[in-house]
Each structure stands twice: as structure tokens, then as C-alpha cells.
DOVO-569225 format. One record per residue (C-alpha): x, y, z; chain; residue in one letter; residue number from 1. Coordinates in Angstrom, 2 decimals. Layout:
BEGIN
+---------+---------+---------+---+---+-----+
!      c1 !      c2 !      c3 ! c ! r !   k !
+---------+---------+---------+---+---+-----+
!       X !       Y !       Z ! A ! A ! NUM !
...
+---------+---------+---------+---+---+-----+
//
This chain:
BEGIN
+---------+---------+---------+---+---+-----+
!      c1 !      c2 !      c3 ! c ! r !   k !
+---------+---------+---------+---+---+-----+
!  -23.62 !    8.15 !    6.83 ! A ! M !   1 !
!  -20.29 !    6.36 !    7.06 ! A ! I !   2 !
!  -19.79 !    4.32 !   10.20 ! A ! D !   3 !
!  -16.04 !    4.00 !    9.91 ! A ! L !   4 !
!  -15.65 !    1.83 !   12.99 ! A ! E !   5 !
!  -18.12 !   -0.79 !   11.67 ! A ! K !   6 !
!  -16.53 !   -0.76 !    8.22 ! A ! A !   7 !
!  -13.13 !   -1.45 !    9.78 ! A ! L !   8 !
!  -14.36 !   -4.15 !   12.20 ! A ! E !   9 !
!  -14.65 !   -6.51 !    9.22 ! A ! K !  10 !
!  -10.83 !   -6.47 !    8.90 ! A ! Y !  11 !
!  -10.09 !   -6.35 !   12.62 ! A ! G !  12 !
!   -8.73 !   -2.82 !   12.08 ! A ! L !  13 !
!   -9.09 !    0.36 !   14.07 ! A ! T !  14 !
!   -8.72 !    3.96 !   12.96 ! A ! F !  15 !
!   -5.24 !    5.43 !   13.55 ! A ! P !  16 !
!   -4.20 !    8.94 !   14.49 ! A ! E !  17 !
!   -3.18 !   11.05 !   11.49 ! A ! A !  18 !
!    0.49 !   10.24 !   10.83 ! A ! P !  19 !
!    3.08 !   12.92 !   11.58 ! A ! A !  20 !
!    4.88 !   14.54 !    8.67 ! A ! R !  21 !
!    8.21 !   12.92 !    7.90 ! A ! A !  22 !
!    9.70 !   15.68 !    5.75 ! A ! G !  23 !
!    9.18 !   19.03 !    4.08 ! A ! I !  24 !
!    5.71 !   18.56 !    2.57 ! A ! Y !  25 !
!    2.02 !   18.83 !    3.37 ! A ! E !  26 !
!    0.12 !   15.58 !    4.04 ! A ! P !  27 !
!   -2.98 !   17.05 !    2.36 ! A ! V !  28 !
!   -3.27 !   19.91 !   -0.11 ! A ! K !  29 !
!   -6.53 !   21.36 !   -1.39 ! A ! E !  30 !
!   -6.59 !   22.31 !   -5.07 ! A ! F !  31 !
!   -9.28 !   23.52 !   -7.42 ! A ! G !  32 !
!  -12.74 !   23.45 !   -5.97 ! A ! R !  33 !
!  -13.28 !   20.79 !   -3.27 ! A ! N !  34 !
!  -10.42 !   18.59 !   -4.43 ! A ! C !  35 !
!   -7.66 !   17.26 !   -2.21 ! A ! Y !  36 !
!   -4.34 !   15.65 !   -3.06 ! A ! Y !  37 !
!   -2.88 !   13.34 !   -0.42 ! A ! F !  38 !
!    0.83 !   12.78 !   -0.09 ! A ! S !  39 !
!    1.85 !    9.15 !    0.00 ! A ! G !  40 !
!    1.26 !    7.18 !    3.19 ! A ! C !  41 !
!    3.09 !    4.05 !    4.21 ! A ! I !  42 !
!    1.87 !    1.11 !    6.34 ! A ! P !  43 !
!    2.66 !    2.58 !    9.74 ! A ! V !  44 !
!    0.03 !    2.37 !   12.48 ! A ! F !  45 !
!    0.17 !    5.02 !   15.21 ! A ! N !  46 !
!    3.93 !    5.27 !   14.72 ! A ! G !  47 !
!    4.53 !    1.50 !   14.65 ! A ! E !  48 !
!    6.21 !    0.13 !   11.52 ! A ! H !  49 !
!    4.37 !   -3.11 !   10.78 ! A ! R !  50 !
!    5.98 !   -3.99 !    7.45 ! A ! F !  51 !
!    9.59 !   -3.84 !    6.27 ! A ! K !  52 !
!   10.81 !   -5.62 !    3.18 ! A ! G !  53 !
!    9.70 !   -6.40 !   -0.36 ! A ! K !  54 !
!    6.90 !   -8.26 !   -2.04 ! A ! L !  55 !
!    8.12 !  -11.53 !   -3.49 ! A ! G !  56 !
!   10.81 !  -11.83 !   -0.79 ! A ! A !  57 !
!    9.62 !  -11.05 !    2.74 ! A ! E !  58 !
!    5.92 !  -10.65 !    1.88 ! A ! F !  59 !
!    3.19 !  -12.46 !   -0.03 ! A ! T !  60 !
!    0.50 !  -10.74 !   -2.09 ! A ! V !  61 !
!   -1.94 !  -11.17 !    0.81 ! A ! E !  62 !
!    0.46 !   -9.49 !    3.22 ! A ! Q !  63 !
!    0.97 !   -6.72 !    0.66 ! A ! G !  64 !
!   -2.81 !   -6.23 !    0.55 ! A ! Q !  65 !
!   -2.81 !   -5.86 !    4.34 ! A ! E !  66 !
!   -0.02 !   -3.26 !    4.07 ! A ! A !  67 !
!   -2.09 !   -1.42 !    1.44 ! A ! A !  68 !
!   -5.05 !   -1.33 !    3.85 ! A ! R !  69 !
!   -2.84 !    0.29 !    6.50 ! A ! Y !  70 !
!   -1.72 !    2.88 !    3.94 ! A ! C !  71 !
!   -5.37 !    3.71 !    3.19 ! A ! V !  72 !
!   -6.17 !    3.96 !    6.91 ! A ! L !  73 !
!   -3.43 !    6.57 !    7.27 ! A ! N !  74 !
!   -4.72 !    8.45 !    4.24 ! A ! L !  75 !
!   -8.23 !    8.46 !    5.71 ! A ! L !  76 !
!   -6.83 !    9.72 !    9.03 ! A ! A !  77 !
!   -5.21 !   12.60 !    7.14 ! A ! N !  78 !
!   -8.48 !   13.20 !    5.27 ! A ! L !  79 !
!  -10.49 !   13.30 !    8.48 ! A ! R !  80 !
!   -7.93 !   15.69 !    9.96 ! A ! S !  81 !
!   -8.24 !   17.97 !    6.90 ! A ! A !  82 !
!  -12.03 !   18.01 !    6.41 ! A ! I !  83 !
!  -13.40 !   16.82 !    9.76 ! A ! G !  84 !
!  -16.13 !   14.46 !    8.55 ! A ! D !  85 !
!  -15.60 !   11.60 !    6.09 ! A ! L !  86 !
!  -19.26 !   11.85 !    5.11 ! A ! N !  87 !
!  -18.25 !   14.94 !    3.10 ! A ! R !  88 !
!  -16.41 !   12.70 !    0.59 ! A ! V !  89 !
!  -18.14 !   12.93 !   -2.78 ! A ! K !  90 !
!  -15.82 !   10.37 !   -4.35 ! A ! R !  91 !
!  -12.34 !    8.95 !   -4.30 ! A ! I !  92 !
!  -11.01 !   10.07 !   -7.68 ! A ! V !  93 !
!   -7.67 !    8.29 !   -8.02 ! A ! K !  94 !
!   -5.36 !    6.00 !   -6.09 ! A ! M !  95 !
!   -1.68 !    5.63 !   -6.93 ! A ! L !  96 !
!   -0.06 !    2.59 !   -5.33 ! A ! C !  97 !
!    3.70 !    2.03 !   -5.29 ! A ! F !  98 !
!    4.79 !   -1.54 !   -4.57 ! A ! V !  99 !
!    8.39 !   -2.41 !   -3.70 ! A ! A ! 100 !
!    9.09 !   -5.91 !   -4.92 ! A ! G ! 101 !
!   11.75 !   -8.23 !   -6.20 ! A ! T ! 102 !
!   12.76 !   -8.08 !   -9.86 ! A ! D ! 103 !
!   10.41 !  -10.98 !  -10.58 ! A ! T ! 104 !
!    7.36 !   -9.70 !   -8.66 ! A ! F ! 105 !
!    4.60 !   -8.72 !  -11.10 ! A ! Y ! 106 !
!    1.45 !   -8.66 !   -8.94 ! A ! N ! 107 !
!    1.34 !   -4.95 !   -8.11 ! A ! Q ! 108 !
!   -2.36 !   -4.65 !   -9.09 ! A ! P ! 109 !
!   -3.32 !   -7.47 !   -6.73 ! A ! Q ! 110 !
!   -1.48 !   -5.75 !   -3.86 ! A ! V ! 111 !
!   -3.25 !   -2.45 !   -4.66 ! A ! A ! 112 !
!   -6.58 !   -4.32 !   -4.46 ! A ! N ! 113 !
!   -6.20 !   -4.36 !   -0.67 ! A ! G ! 114 !
!   -6.43 !   -0.57 !   -0.54 ! A ! G ! 115 !
!   -9.04 !   -0.33 !   -3.29 ! A ! S ! 116 !
!  -11.33 !   -2.81 !   -1.60 ! A ! Q ! 117 !
!  -11.13 !   -0.99 !    1.73 ! A ! L ! 118 !
!  -12.14 !    2.28 !    0.02 ! A ! L ! 119 !
!  -15.12 !    0.52 !   -1.57 ! A ! I ! 120 !
!  -16.07 !   -1.13 !    1.72 ! A ! D ! 121 !
!  -16.05 !    2.23 !    3.50 ! A ! I ! 122 !
!  -17.50 !    4.56 !    0.84 ! A ! F ! 123 !
!  -19.47 !    2.14 !   -1.35 ! A ! G ! 124 !
!  -19.06 !    1.35 !   -5.04 ! A ! E ! 125 !
!  -20.07 !    4.74 !   -6.40 ! A ! E ! 126 !
!  -17.92 !    6.89 !   -4.12 ! A ! R ! 127 !
!  -15.12 !    4.44 !   -3.32 ! A ! G ! 128 !
!  -14.26 !    2.79 !   -6.66 ! A ! R ! 129 !
!  -11.66 !    5.04 !   -8.27 ! A ! C ! 130 !
!   -9.23 !    5.29 !  -11.14 ! A ! A ! 131 !
!   -5.99 !    3.60 !  -10.15 ! A ! R ! 132 !
!   -2.39 !    2.89 !  -11.02 ! A ! S ! 133 !
!   -0.21 !    0.25 !   -9.39 ! A ! A ! 134 !
!    3.50 !    0.76 !  -10.00 ! A ! V ! 135 !
!    6.39 !   -1.53 !   -9.15 ! A ! G ! 136 !
!    9.47 !    0.13 !   -7.66 ! A ! V ! 137 !
!   12.85 !   -1.01 !   -6.42 ! A ! N ! 138 !
!   12.60 !    0.56 !   -2.95 ! A ! A ! 139 !
!   10.36 !    2.78 !   -0.81 ! A ! L ! 140 !
!   11.15 !    4.99 !    2.20 ! A ! P ! 141 !
!   12.01 !    3.04 !    5.35 ! A ! G ! 142 !
!   12.12 !   -0.22 !    3.40 ! A ! N ! 143 !
!    8.31 !   -0.48 !    3.42 ! A ! V ! 144 !
!    6.62 !   -2.60 !    0.73 ! A ! P ! 145 !
!    3.73 !   -0.25 !   -0.16 ! A ! V ! 146 !
!    3.02 !    3.48 !   -0.39 ! A ! E ! 147 !
!   -0.29 !    4.95 !   -1.56 ! A ! I ! 148 !
!   -1.46 !    8.42 !   -2.64 ! A ! E ! 149 !
!   -5.05 !    9.62 !   -3.20 ! A ! L ! 150 !
!   -6.99 !   12.31 !   -5.01 ! A ! L ! 151 !
!  -10.36 !   13.00 !   -3.35 ! A ! V ! 152 !
!  -13.32 !   15.23 !   -4.17 ! A ! E ! 153 !
!  -15.50 !   16.44 !   -1.31 ! A ! I ! 154 !
!  -18.90 !   18.13 !   -1.08 ! A ! E ! 155 !
+---------+---------+---------+---+---+-----+
//
């Protein structure tokens, strides 16, 4: 059984409310059999924007990793809202991490590690380690430095 609160204590984090939709889309969409696609989440915590700016300018890699953890927390809040119990997660299939950085910032994978590690810490190696892409972009909505999407399979 996942004890989400204990897993998050390690980072001094708490579980947020599922973020409100910010446009014409669904935060979570089931497809196929027991598979869920999660729209991108940004590092907002209970409506509070904690990060604005770019990696390589306003933020370090370590701060980008923290932003990635907040993105994952929001994704997990949406997941819990959609399926009720995070213990139903069979595995995290894929994570797609967008990183807004300067033209000379090339450490997108290291930033994505913040989100990847949190998934492993919560779900364990077998269920939490997923396929992943980390993509550098010029800008993200609201001038945030990181946005993350997930594909999840449940039981």
C-alpha cells in the first residue's frame, strides 16, 4: 500500500488539491483498457504559482527539479481524483517533461529527474520508473519553467 503522506514527508511536501482546469480540455482521459492520459501540469500548489521564469536564467537545475516535483504532485492529485486510490496504479508508463530554458540551457533531463525520482519514491522502481522524454522549449504557459504529462496504467 502506498502511504503518500510518508513518501512526501521526505521532501517536506504535502499533497495538493487537484488543480482546476485552465482551458478547454480534460485533466485526465481514460483510453484503451485501464490506461489514462494526463494533460500537462505546471508547478502550481493549491493555486499558488511558486515558479516563474526560465532554467539557466532565474532557476538552477536543482530549482527546476523542485518545480518538476510540484508538477508530479499535481498530476497525482488529478490521478487520485480520477481513480480514487493511488494503490490501483499498475505502473507509470511514460512521462513527458517540457523545460523552458535559455538558449544555452541543455540540462532538461536533469530537471526531469526531479519528477522521475518522486514517482519512483512513491510507487517503487517497478511501478514508478517509466519511459521518459525531456524536451527544451522557449516558453511555457504562465512563464513557468516546467510542465509534465503522464501516461498511467491502472489495475
